[in-house]
Every structure is written in structure tokens, then in C-alpha cells.
Predicted model as a PDB file, atoms N, CA, C, CB and O in Angstrom, pLDDT in the B-factor column:
MODEL        1                                                                  
ATOM      1  N   MET A   1      74.962-126.906-223.898  1.00 59.00           N  
ATOM      2  CA  MET A   1      74.925-125.333-223.529  1.00 59.00           C  
ATOM      3  C   MET A   1      74.029-125.219-222.366  1.00 59.00           C  
ATOM      4  CB  MET A   1      74.347-124.333-224.766  1.00 59.00           C  
ATOM      5  O   MET A   1      73.985-124.064-221.943  1.00 59.00           O  
ATOM      6  N   LYS A   2      73.107-126.284-221.544  1.00 74.00           N  
ATOM      7  CA  LYS A   2      72.369-125.970-220.609  1.00 74.00           C  
ATOM      8  C   LYS A   2      73.207-126.038-219.351  1.00 74.00           C  
ATOM      9  CB  LYS A   2      71.230-126.754-220.634  1.00 74.00           C  
ATOM     10  O   LYS A   2      73.046-125.352-218.342  1.00 74.00           O  
ATOM     11  N   ASN A   3      73.910-126.749-219.510  1.00 91.00           N  
ATOM     12  CA  ASN A   3      75.171-126.920-218.110  1.00 91.00           C  
ATOM     13  C   ASN A   3      75.876-125.420-218.001  1.00 91.00           C  
ATOM     14  CB  ASN A   3      76.741-128.322-218.548  1.00 91.00           C  
ATOM     15  O   ASN A   3      76.157-124.981-216.886  1.00 91.00           O  
ATOM     16  N   LEU A   4      76.132-124.699-219.124  1.00 89.00           N  
ATOM     17  CA  LEU A   4      76.833-123.478-218.925  1.00 89.00           C  
ATOM     18  C   LEU A   4      75.845-122.484-218.242  1.00 89.00           C  
ATOM     19  CB  LEU A   4      77.394-122.927-220.291  1.00 89.00           C  
ATOM     20  O   LEU A   4      76.179-121.725-217.333  1.00 89.00           O  
ATOM     21  N   TYR A   5      74.505-122.575-218.812  1.00 91.00           N  
ATOM     22  CA  TYR A   5      73.434-121.811-218.068  1.00 91.00           C  
ATOM     23  C   TYR A   5      73.288-121.732-216.643  1.00 91.00           C  
ATOM     24  CB  TYR A   5      72.304-122.246-218.431  1.00 91.00           C  
ATOM     25  O   TYR A   5      73.257-120.764-215.883  1.00 91.00           O  
ATOM     26  N   GLU A   6      73.189-123.244-216.409  1.00 93.00           N  
ATOM     27  CA  GLU A   6      73.216-123.416-214.960  1.00 93.00           C  
ATOM     28  C   GLU A   6      74.206-123.020-214.121  1.00 93.00           C  
ATOM     29  CB  GLU A   6      73.115-124.550-214.696  1.00 93.00           C  
ATOM     30  O   GLU A   6      73.981-122.536-213.012  1.00 93.00           O  
ATOM     31  N   MET A   7      75.580-123.238-214.701  1.00 94.00           N  
ATOM     32  CA  MET A   7      76.818-122.574-214.074  1.00 94.00           C  
ATOM     33  C   MET A   7      76.746-120.981-213.601  1.00 94.00           C  
ATOM     34  CB  MET A   7      77.959-122.691-215.151  1.00 94.00           C  
ATOM     35  O   MET A   7      77.108-120.435-212.559  1.00 94.00           O  
ATOM     36  N   LEU A   8      76.157-120.495-214.749  1.00 95.00           N  
ATOM     37  CA  LEU A   8      76.177-118.931-214.653  1.00 95.00           C  
ATOM     38  C   LEU A   8      75.042-118.680-213.807  1.00 95.00           C  
ATOM     39  CB  LEU A   8      76.046-118.106-216.092  1.00 95.00           C  
ATOM     40  O   LEU A   8      75.263-117.712-213.080  1.00 95.00           O  
ATOM     41  N   PHE A   9      73.722-119.279-213.606  1.00 95.00           N  
ATOM     42  CA  PHE A   9      72.773-119.039-212.619  1.00 95.00           C  
ATOM     43  C   PHE A   9      73.028-119.539-211.085  1.00 95.00           C  
ATOM     44  CB  PHE A   9      71.594-119.626-213.130  1.00 95.00           C  
ATOM     45  O   PHE A   9      72.329-119.129-210.158  1.00 95.00           O  
ATOM     46  N   VAL A  10      74.017-120.397-210.923  1.00 96.00           N  
ATOM     47  CA  VAL A  10      74.684-120.656-209.685  1.00 96.00           C  
ATOM     48  C   VAL A  10      75.840-119.618-209.151  1.00 96.00           C  
ATOM     49  CB  VAL A  10      75.266-121.992-209.847  1.00 96.00           C  
ATOM     50  O   VAL A  10      76.250-119.520-207.994  1.00 96.00           O  
ATOM     51  N   GLN A  11      76.325-118.749-210.494  1.00 97.00           N  
ATOM     52  CA  GLN A  11      77.349-117.728-210.034  1.00 97.00           C  
ATOM     53  C   GLN A  11      76.947-116.543-209.728  1.00 97.00           C  
ATOM     54  CB  GLN A  11      78.284-117.499-210.885  1.00 97.00           C  
ATOM     55  O   GLN A  11      77.402-115.706-208.949  1.00 97.00           O  
ATOM     56  N   ILE A  12      75.775-116.551-210.624  1.00 97.00           N  
ATOM     57  CA  ILE A  12      74.944-115.124-210.167  1.00 97.00           C  
ATOM     58  C   ILE A  12      74.333-115.475-208.723  1.00 97.00           C  
ATOM     59  CB  ILE A  12      73.508-114.662-211.367  1.00 97.00           C  
ATOM     60  O   ILE A  12      74.467-114.596-207.872  1.00 97.00           O  
ATOM     61  N   GLU A  13      73.780-116.473-208.409  1.00 98.00           N  
ATOM     62  CA  GLU A  13      73.170-116.235-207.080  1.00 98.00           C  
ATOM     63  C   GLU A  13      73.917-116.275-205.960  1.00 98.00           C  
ATOM     64  CB  GLU A  13      72.233-117.054-206.841  1.00 98.00           C  
ATOM     65  O   GLU A  13      73.526-115.752-204.916  1.00 98.00           O  
ATOM     66  N   GLN A  14      75.151-116.945-206.075  1.00 98.00           N  
ATOM     67  CA  GLN A  14      76.370-116.933-204.782  1.00 98.00           C  
ATOM     68  C   GLN A  14      76.847-115.349-204.837  1.00 98.00           C  
ATOM     69  CB  GLN A  14      77.998-118.181-205.139  1.00 98.00           C  
ATOM     70  O   GLN A  14      77.189-114.774-203.804  1.00 98.00           O  
ATOM     71  N   LYS A  15      76.843-114.667-206.170  1.00 98.00           N  
ATOM     72  CA  LYS A  15      77.555-113.493-206.039  1.00 98.00           C  
ATOM     73  C   LYS A  15      76.699-112.545-205.371  1.00 98.00           C  
ATOM     74  CB  LYS A  15      78.037-112.995-207.305  1.00 98.00           C  
ATOM     75  O   LYS A  15      77.089-111.672-204.596  1.00 98.00           O  
ATOM     76  N   ARG A  16      75.462-112.778-205.731  1.00 97.00           N  
ATOM     77  CA  ARG A  16      74.290-111.920-204.945  1.00 97.00           C  
ATOM     78  C   ARG A  16      74.353-112.005-203.166  1.00 97.00           C  
ATOM     79  CB  ARG A  16      72.662-112.630-205.486  1.00 97.00           C  
ATOM     80  O   ARG A  16      74.456-111.069-202.373  1.00 97.00           O  
ATOM     81  N   GLU A  17      74.273-113.151-202.953  1.00 98.00           N  
ATOM     82  CA  GLU A  17      74.541-113.691-201.547  1.00 98.00           C  
ATOM     83  C   GLU A  17      75.623-112.845-201.052  1.00 98.00           C  
ATOM     84  CB  GLU A  17      74.958-115.265-201.487  1.00 98.00           C  
ATOM     85  O   GLU A  17      75.494-111.966-200.200  1.00 98.00           O  
ATOM     86  N   GLU A  18      76.811-113.211-201.716  1.00 98.00           N  
ATOM     87  CA  GLU A  18      78.288-112.592-201.229  1.00 98.00           C  
ATOM     88  C   GLU A  18      77.951-111.012-201.099  1.00 98.00           C  
ATOM     89  CB  GLU A  18      79.711-112.887-202.504  1.00 98.00           C  
ATOM     90  O   GLU A  18      78.302-110.336-200.133  1.00 98.00           O  
ATOM     91  N   MET A  19      77.277-110.558-202.123  1.00 97.00           N  
ATOM     92  CA  MET A  19      76.973-108.984-202.157  1.00 97.00           C  
ATOM     93  C   MET A  19      76.009-108.572-200.941  1.00 97.00           C  
ATOM     94  CB  MET A  19      76.198-108.546-203.645  1.00 97.00           C  
ATOM     95  O   MET A  19      76.193-107.511-200.345  1.00 97.00           O  
ATOM     96  N   ILE A  20      75.058-109.381-200.626  1.00 97.00           N  
ATOM     97  CA  ILE A  20      73.976-108.967-199.661  1.00 97.00           C  
ATOM     98  C   ILE A  20      74.928-109.067-198.207  1.00 97.00           C  
ATOM     99  CB  ILE A  20      72.441-110.129-199.733  1.00 97.00           C  
ATOM    100  O   ILE A  20      74.840-108.131-197.413  1.00 97.00           O  
ATOM    101  N   PHE A  21      75.742-110.116-197.927  1.00 98.00           N  
ATOM    102  CA  PHE A  21      76.548-110.337-197.152  1.00 98.00           C  
ATOM    103  C   PHE A  21      77.738-109.001-196.579  1.00 98.00           C  
ATOM    104  CB  PHE A  21      77.040-111.453-197.801  1.00 98.00           C  
ATOM    105  O   PHE A  21      77.851-108.506-195.457  1.00 98.00           O  
ATOM    106  N   LEU A  22      78.427-108.741-197.738  1.00 98.00           N  
ATOM    107  CA  LEU A  22      79.376-107.534-197.652  1.00 98.00           C  
ATOM    108  C   LEU A  22      78.522-106.513-196.901  1.00 98.00           C  
ATOM    109  CB  LEU A  22      79.898-106.942-199.175  1.00 98.00           C  
ATOM    110  O   LEU A  22      78.614-106.176-195.721  1.00 98.00           O  
ATOM    111  N   GLY A  23      77.505-106.011-198.025  1.00 97.00           N  
ATOM    112  CA  GLY A  23      76.862-104.936-197.794  1.00 97.00           C  
ATOM    113  C   GLY A  23      76.065-104.853-196.250  1.00 97.00           C  
ATOM    114  O   GLY A  23      75.691-103.742-195.876  1.00 97.00           O  
ATOM    115  N   THR A  24      75.857-105.876-195.503  1.00 97.00           N  
ATOM    116  CA  THR A  24      75.308-105.874-194.204  1.00 97.00           C  
ATOM    117  C   THR A  24      76.727-105.913-193.326  1.00 97.00           C  
ATOM    118  CB  THR A  24      74.200-107.207-193.952  1.00 97.00           C  
ATOM    119  O   THR A  24      76.747-105.356-192.229  1.00 97.00           O  
ATOM    120  N   GLN A  25      77.524-106.366-193.675  1.00 97.00           N  
ATOM    121  CA  GLN A  25      78.932-106.322-192.952  1.00 97.00           C  
ATOM    122  C   GLN A  25      79.870-104.808-192.926  1.00 97.00           C  
ATOM    123  CB  GLN A  25      79.861-107.489-193.775  1.00 97.00           C  
ATOM    124  O   GLN A  25      80.409-104.289-191.949  1.00 97.00           O  
ATOM    125  N   HIS A  26      79.849-104.435-194.042  1.00 97.00           N  
ATOM    126  CA  HIS A  26      80.544-102.986-194.493  1.00 97.00           C  
ATOM    127  C   HIS A  26      80.063-101.922-195.059  1.00 97.00           C  
ATOM    128  CB  HIS A  26      81.397-103.095-195.278  1.00 97.00           C  
ATOM    129  O   HIS A  26      80.672-100.854-195.128  1.00 97.00           O  
ATOM    130  N   GLY A  27      78.842-102.152-195.543  1.00 97.00           N  
ATOM    131  CA  GLY A  27      77.833-100.913-195.837  1.00 97.00           C  
ATOM    132  C   GLY A  27      77.982-100.825-197.333  1.00 97.00           C  
ATOM    133  O   GLY A  27      79.062-101.132-197.838  1.00 97.00           O  
ATOM    134  N   LEU A  28      76.993-100.434-198.060  1.00 95.00           N  
ATOM    135  CA  LEU A  28      76.531-100.672-199.578  1.00 95.00           C  
ATOM    136  C   LEU A  28      77.690 -99.915-200.407  1.00 95.00           C  
ATOM    137  CB  LEU A  28      74.857 -99.967-199.948  1.00 95.00           C  
ATOM    138  O   LEU A  28      77.857-100.118-201.609  1.00 95.00           O  
ATOM    139  N   THR A  29      78.365 -99.146-199.754  1.00 96.00           N  
ATOM    140  CA  THR A  29      79.137 -98.320-200.697  1.00 96.00           C  
ATOM    141  C   THR A  29      80.892 -98.714-200.265  1.00 96.00           C  
ATOM    142  CB  THR A  29      78.635 -96.478-200.444  1.00 96.00           C  
ATOM    143  O   THR A  29      81.908 -98.181-200.710  1.00 96.00           O  
ATOM    144  N   SER A  30      80.791 -99.595-199.463  1.00 98.00           N  
ATOM    145  CA  SER A  30      82.233-100.337-199.302  1.00 98.00           C  
ATOM    146  C   SER A  30      82.903-100.608-200.528  1.00 98.00           C  
ATOM    147  CB  SER A  30      82.133-101.706-198.609  1.00 98.00           C  
ATOM    148  O   SER A  30      82.369-101.136-201.503  1.00 98.00           O  
ATOM    149  N   PRO A  31      84.229-100.187-200.446  1.00 98.00           N  
ATOM    150  CA  PRO A  31      84.801-101.065-201.950  1.00 98.00           C  
ATOM    151  C   PRO A  31      84.716-102.352-201.975  1.00 98.00           C  
ATOM    152  CB  PRO A  31      86.287-100.951-202.320  1.00 98.00           C  
ATOM    153  O   PRO A  31      84.844-102.814-203.109  1.00 98.00           O  
ATOM    154  N   GLU A  32      84.491-103.363-200.868  1.00 98.00           N  
ATOM    155  CA  GLU A  32      84.225-104.898-201.630  1.00 98.00           C  
ATOM    156  C   GLU A  32      82.590-105.074-202.056  1.00 98.00           C  
ATOM    157  CB  GLU A  32      84.655-106.335-200.397  1.00 98.00           C  
ATOM    158  O   GLU A  32      82.197-105.923-202.856  1.00 98.00           O  
ATOM    159  N   VAL A  33      81.850-104.242-201.461  1.00 98.00           N  
ATOM    160  CA  VAL A  33      80.708-104.425-202.179  1.00 98.00           C  
ATOM    161  C   VAL A  33      80.889-104.047-203.679  1.00 98.00           C  
ATOM    162  CB  VAL A  33      79.643-103.660-201.545  1.00 98.00           C  
ATOM    163  O   VAL A  33      80.707-104.858-204.587  1.00 98.00           O  
ATOM    164  N   ILE A  34      81.189-103.001-203.832  1.00 97.00           N  
ATOM    165  CA  ILE A  34      81.331-102.154-205.340  1.00 97.00           C  
ATOM    166  C   ILE A  34      82.055-103.503-206.186  1.00 97.00           C  
ATOM    167  CB  ILE A  34      82.623-100.377-205.270  1.00 97.00           C  
ATOM    168  O   ILE A  34      81.445-103.999-207.133  1.00 97.00           O  
ATOM    169  N   LYS A  35      83.262-103.985-205.802  1.00 98.00           N  
ATOM    170  CA  LYS A  35      84.029-105.175-206.445  1.00 98.00           C  
ATOM    171  C   LYS A  35      82.760-106.212-206.401  1.00 98.00           C  
ATOM    172  CB  LYS A  35      85.570-105.746-205.489  1.00 98.00           C  
ATOM    173  O   LYS A  35      82.715-106.812-207.475  1.00 98.00           O  
ATOM    174  N   ALA A  36      81.800-106.584-205.581  1.00 98.00           N  
ATOM    175  CA  ALA A  36      81.297-107.757-205.759  1.00 98.00           C  
ATOM    176  C   ALA A  36      80.142-107.467-206.798  1.00 98.00           C  
ATOM    177  CB  ALA A  36      80.895-108.396-204.425  1.00 98.00           C  
ATOM    178  O   ALA A  36      79.699-108.437-207.412  1.00 98.00           O  
ATOM    179  N   SER A  37      79.664-106.325-207.024  1.00 98.00           N  
ATOM    180  CA  SER A  37      78.807-105.468-207.801  1.00 98.00           C  
ATOM    181  C   SER A  37      79.267-105.828-209.152  1.00 98.00           C  
ATOM    182  CB  SER A  37      78.908-103.902-207.463  1.00 98.00           C  
ATOM    183  O   SER A  37      78.527-106.314-210.006  1.00 98.00           O  
ATOM    184  N   GLN A  38      80.688-105.538-209.335  1.00 98.00           N  
ATOM    185  CA  GLN A  38      81.059-105.468-210.771  1.00 98.00           C  
ATOM    186  C   GLN A  38      81.714-106.652-211.297  1.00 98.00           C  
ATOM    187  CB  GLN A  38      81.928-104.353-211.020  1.00 98.00           C  
ATOM    188  O   GLN A  38      82.235-106.697-212.411  1.00 98.00           O  
ATOM    189  N   GLN A  39      81.666-107.807-210.296  1.00 98.00           N  
ATOM    190  CA  GLN A  39      81.964-109.121-210.540  1.00 98.00           C  
ATOM    191  C   GLN A  39      80.472-109.665-211.091  1.00 98.00           C  
ATOM    192  CB  GLN A  39      82.596-109.883-209.143  1.00 98.00           C  
ATOM    193  O   GLN A  39      80.320-110.399-212.067  1.00 98.00           O  
ATOM    194  N   LEU A  40      79.465-109.158-210.279  1.00 98.00           N  
ATOM    195  CA  LEU A  40      78.091-109.743-210.737  1.00 98.00           C  
ATOM    196  C   LEU A  40      77.596-109.281-212.067  1.00 98.00           C  
ATOM    197  CB  LEU A  40      77.002-109.394-209.740  1.00 98.00           C  
ATOM    198  O   LEU A  40      76.849-109.900-212.825  1.00 98.00           O  
ATOM    199  N   ASP A  41      78.173-107.988-212.252  1.00 98.00           N  
ATOM    200  CA  ASP A  41      77.934-107.217-213.569  1.00 98.00           C  
ATOM    201  C   ASP A  41      78.553-108.107-214.705  1.00 98.00           C  
ATOM    202  CB  ASP A  41      78.657-105.666-213.548  1.00 98.00           C  
ATOM    203  O   ASP A  41      78.042-108.224-215.819  1.00 98.00           O  
ATOM    204  N   HIS A  42      79.485-108.600-214.377  1.00 97.00           N  
ATOM    205  CA  HIS A  42      80.630-109.458-215.428  1.00 97.00           C  
ATOM    206  C   HIS A  42      79.781-110.584-215.606  1.00 97.00           C  
ATOM    207  CB  HIS A  42      82.340-109.975-214.754  1.00 97.00           C  
ATOM    208  O   HIS A  42      79.437-110.803-216.768  1.00 97.00           O  
ATOM    209  N   ILE A  43      79.371-111.335-214.732  1.00 97.00           N  
ATOM    210  CA  ILE A  43      78.622-112.747-214.903  1.00 97.00           C  
ATOM    211  C   ILE A  43      77.390-112.362-215.596  1.00 97.00           C  
ATOM    212  CB  ILE A  43      78.253-113.577-213.443  1.00 97.00           C  
ATOM    213  O   ILE A  43      77.271-112.930-216.681  1.00 97.00           O  
ATOM    214  N   LEU A  44      76.464-111.583-215.295  1.00 97.00           N  
ATOM    215  CA  LEU A  44      75.103-111.033-215.879  1.00 97.00           C  
ATOM    216  C   LEU A  44      75.730-111.034-217.327  1.00 97.00           C  
ATOM    217  CB  LEU A  44      74.455-109.359-215.227  1.00 97.00           C  
ATOM    218  O   LEU A  44      75.135-111.706-218.170  1.00 97.00           O  
ATOM    219  N   ASN A  45      76.884-110.342-217.712  1.00 96.00           N  
ATOM    220  CA  ASN A  45      77.067-109.788-218.919  1.00 96.00           C  
ATOM    221  C   ASN A  45      77.274-111.138-219.855  1.00 96.00           C  
ATOM    222  CB  ASN A  45      78.310-108.698-218.888  1.00 96.00           C  
ATOM    223  O   ASN A  45      76.652-111.387-220.887  1.00 96.00           O  
ATOM    224  N   ASN A  46      78.270-111.918-219.258  1.00 94.00           N  
ATOM    225  CA  ASN A  46      78.424-113.309-219.755  1.00 94.00           C  
ATOM    226  C   ASN A  46      77.241-114.326-220.141  1.00 94.00           C  
ATOM    227  CB  ASN A  46      79.132-113.926-218.781  1.00 94.00           C  
ATOM    228  O   ASN A  46      77.211-115.174-221.032  1.00 94.00           O  
ATOM    229  N   LEU A  47      76.344-113.993-219.250  1.00 94.00           N  
ATOM    230  CA  LEU A  47      75.148-114.789-219.308  1.00 94.00           C  
ATOM    231  C   LEU A  47      74.333-114.057-220.662  1.00 94.00           C  
ATOM    232  CB  LEU A  47      74.257-114.721-217.720  1.00 94.00           C  
ATOM    233  O   LEU A  47      73.880-114.813-221.522  1.00 94.00           O  
ATOM    234  N   ASN A  48      74.208-112.913-220.777  1.00 94.00           N  
ATOM    235  CA  ASN A  48      73.706-111.974-221.808  1.00 94.00           C  
ATOM    236  C   ASN A  48      74.368-112.396-223.143  1.00 94.00           C  
ATOM    237  CB  ASN A  48      74.048-110.424-221.433  1.00 94.00           C  
ATOM    238  O   ASN A  48      73.724-112.570-224.177  1.00 94.00           O  
ATOM    239  N   HIS A  49      75.358-112.508-223.062  1.00 92.00           N  
ATOM    240  CA  HIS A  49      76.520-112.949-224.512  1.00 92.00           C  
ATOM    241  C   HIS A  49      75.720-113.974-224.828  1.00 92.00           C  
ATOM    242  CB  HIS A  49      78.398-113.534-224.264  1.00 92.00           C  
ATOM    243  O   HIS A  49      74.968-114.004-225.802  1.00 92.00           O  
ATOM    244  N   LEU A  50      75.890-114.961-223.891  1.00 90.00           N  
ATOM    245  CA  LEU A  50      75.723-116.450-224.025  1.00 90.00           C  
ATOM    246  C   LEU A  50      74.381-116.666-224.943  1.00 90.00           C  
ATOM    247  CB  LEU A  50      75.575-117.195-222.463  1.00 90.00           C  
ATOM    248  O   LEU A  50      74.342-117.259-226.020  1.00 90.00           O  
ATOM    249  N   LYS A  51      73.084-115.920-224.123  1.00 88.00           N  
ATOM    250  CA  LYS A  51      71.770-115.870-224.619  1.00 88.00           C  
ATOM    251  C   LYS A  51      71.580-115.352-225.931  1.00 88.00           C  
ATOM    252  CB  LYS A  51      71.015-115.171-223.801  1.00 88.00           C  
ATOM    253  O   LYS A  51      70.678-115.741-226.673  1.00 88.00           O  
ATOM    254  N   ASN A  52      72.608-114.279-226.298  1.00 87.00           N  
ATOM    255  CA  ASN A  52      72.599-113.544-227.662  1.00 87.00           C  
ATOM    256  C   ASN A  52      73.080-114.567-228.793  1.00 87.00           C  
ATOM    257  CB  ASN A  52      73.632-112.185-227.625  1.00 87.00           C  
ATOM    258  O   ASN A  52      72.379-114.868-229.759  1.00 87.00           O  
ATOM    259  N   TYR A  53      74.183-114.994-228.587  1.00 81.00           N  
ATOM    260  CA  TYR A  53      74.796-116.054-229.110  1.00 81.00           C  
ATOM    261  C   TYR A  53      73.914-117.196-229.490  1.00 81.00           C  
ATOM    262  CB  TYR A  53      75.734-116.443-228.250  1.00 81.00           C  
ATOM    263  O   TYR A  53      73.728-117.598-230.639  1.00 81.00           O  
ATOM    264  N   THR A  54      73.321-117.736-228.245  1.00 70.00           N  
ATOM    265  CA  THR A  54      72.384-118.993-228.532  1.00 70.00           C  
ATOM    266  C   THR A  54      71.294-118.591-229.666  1.00 70.00           C  
ATOM    267  CB  THR A  54      71.544-119.487-227.064  1.00 70.00           C  
ATOM    268  O   THR A  54      71.001-119.241-230.669  1.00 70.00           O  
ATOM    269  N   TYR A  55      70.767-117.325-229.229  1.00 64.00           N  
ATOM    270  CA  TYR A  55      69.408-116.721-230.018  1.00 64.00           C  
ATOM    271  C   TYR A  55      69.956-116.812-231.848  1.00 64.00           C  
ATOM    272  CB  TYR A  55      69.026-114.627-229.357  1.00 64.00           C  
ATOM    273  O   TYR A  55      69.361-117.349-232.783  1.00 64.00           O  
ATOM    274  N   GLN A  56      70.873-116.298-231.848  1.00 68.00           N  
ATOM    275  CA  GLN A  56      71.679-116.233-233.111  1.00 68.00           C  
ATOM    276  C   GLN A  56      71.773-117.156-234.120  1.00 68.00           C  
ATOM    277  CB  GLN A  56      72.804-116.103-232.844  1.00 68.00           C  
ATOM    278  O   GLN A  56      71.696-116.870-235.315  1.00 68.00           O  
ATOM    279  N   PHE A  57      71.964-118.444-233.597  1.00 66.00           N  
ATOM    280  CA  PHE A  57      72.178-119.606-234.077  1.00 66.00           C  
ATOM    281  C   PHE A  57      71.061-120.344-234.131  1.00 66.00           C  
ATOM    282  CB  PHE A  57      73.073-120.187-233.472  1.00 66.00           C  
ATOM    283  O   PHE A  57      71.197-121.516-234.483  1.00 66.00           O  
ATOM    284  N   LYS A  58      69.773-119.869-233.816  1.00 58.00           N  
ATOM    285  CA  LYS A  58      68.407-120.582-233.708  1.00 58.00           C  
ATOM    286  C   LYS A  58      67.923-120.601-235.049  1.00 58.00           C  
ATOM    287  CB  LYS A  58      67.335-119.880-232.736  1.00 58.00           C  
ATOM    288  O   LYS A  58      66.832-121.112-235.304  1.00 58.00           O  
TER     289      LYS A  58                                                      
ENDMDL                                                                          
END                                                                             
């Protein structure tokens, strides 16, 4: 389970960096930034589901 957490944290950090880069290149309201933001939300939701699942079985 720890490896899955680590993988999600790496994905979150990479997506944040991508979003910041895209925001500086295209503006914060550009479709590219919106898409990256939605992808980040999806990863964060996955992390939240994993935390809830783990908590449920402790």
C-alpha cells in the first residue's frame, strides 16, 4: 500500500509542476491548464479513495 501512496504523491507533484508550467506559458484559464487541473483533481480523488479504503479496514 505504501508504494501506491508514494506513486500517487509523485504523480501529484509532477502534475502540479506541469500545471504551473502551462499556466506560465498559456495563462491560468487556458484549456491546457484546465485539463491539467482536472487530471490533478482525479489523482487527488484517487488518493482520497485510497485513504478512505485504508482507514475503513484498520
